[in-house]
C-alpha positions as CSV (number, residue, x, y, z in Angstrom):
1,M,23.0,-4.0,-2.3
2,T,23.9,-6.2,-5.2
3,L,21.4,-8.3,-7.1
4,D,23.2,-11.4,-5.7
5,Q,22.5,-10.3,-2.1
6,I,18.9,-9.5,-2.9
7,Q,18.5,-12.9,-4.5
8,R,20.1,-14.8,-1.6
9,I,17.7,-13.0,0.8
10,K,14.7,-13.8,-1.4
11,K,15.7,-17.5,-1.7
12,W,15.9,-17.7,2.1
13,H,12.5,-16.1,2.5
14,V,10.9,-18.4,-0.1
15,A,12.5,-21.5,1.6
16,H,11.1,-20.3,5.0
17,R,7.9,-18.7,4.0
18,L,5.7,-21.1,6.1
19,D,7.8,-20.5,9.2
20,H,8.1,-16.7,8.7
21,P,5.1,-15.5,6.6
22,V,5.3,-11.9,7.8
23,E,8.9,-11.6,6.9
24,Y,8.2,-13.2,3.5
25,H,5.5,-10.7,2.7
26,L,7.4,-7.8,4.1
27,W,10.4,-8.6,1.8
28,D,8.0,-8.8,-1.2
29,L,6.8,-5.3,-0.2
30,I,10.4,-4.0,-0.1
31,L,11.2,-5.5,-3.5
32,T,8.0,-4.0,-4.9
33,L,9.1,-0.6,-3.6
34,W,12.5,-1.1,-5.2
35,V,11.0,-1.9,-8.6
36,M,8.6,1.0,-8.4
37,G,11.6,3.3,-7.7
38,L,13.6,1.9,-10.6
39,V,10.7,2.4,-13.0
40,G,9.2,5.5,-11.4
41,W,11.9,8.1,-11.9
42,V,11.7,7.9,-15.7
43,P,8.1,9.1,-15.9
44,G,8.8,11.6,-13.1
45,Y,11.5,13.1,-15.2
46,V,9.7,12.9,-18.6
47,F,6.5,14.5,-17.3
48,E,8.4,16.9,-15.0
49,Q,6.9,15.6,-11.8
50,W,9.9,16.5,-9.8
51,W,8.4,15.4,-6.5
52,L,8.5,11.8,-7.8
53,I,12.3,11.7,-8.3
54,P,13.3,11.8,-4.6
55,L,10.6,9.3,-3.7
56,S,11.9,7.0,-6.4
57,G,15.4,7.4,-4.9
58,I,14.2,6.4,-1.5
59,A,12.3,3.4,-3.0
60,M,15.4,2.3,-4.8
61,A,17.3,2.3,-1.5
62,A,14.5,0.4,0.3
63,P,16.3,-3.0,0.3
64,S,19.5,-1.6,1.7
65,L,17.7,0.5,4.3
66,Y,15.6,-2.5,5.3
67,V,18.6,-4.8,5.7
68,Q,20.5,-2.1,7.7
69,W,17.5,-1.7,10.0
70,R,17.2,-5.4,10.5
71,R,20.9,-5.9,11.2
72,K,20.9,-3.1,13.8
73,A,17.8,-4.7,15.5
74,H,19.4,-8.1,15.4
75,R,22.7,-6.8,16.8
76,E,20.8,-5.1,19.7
77,R,18.9,-8.3,20.3
78,R,15.5,-6.6,19.7
79,L,14.6,-8.7,16.7
80,R,15.9,-12.1,15.7
81,C,16.9,-12.3,12.0
82,D,18.0,-15.7,10.7
83,W,18.7,-14.5,7.2
84,I,21.4,-11.9,8.2
85,G,24.1,-14.3,7.1
86,H,22.6,-14.3,3.6
87,A,22.7,-10.5,3.1
């Protein structure tokens, strides 16, 4: 995902946080994982904590994985997702 896509989704969640509080907090959790992944691989490499590097890679992919999961659920009509057009 690009930063523009992430920002558009975040703006949608901020604008609708009172209507969709769980989605708002879940997106914040996804963004927190993403930042932890971006920052976490460096100490993992420097301190030779090799187990941390794959976890950081997964965390860096969290926004894309989450959006893919939500798109699939929306397409299958299992979950309504109003911000899909913003991704």
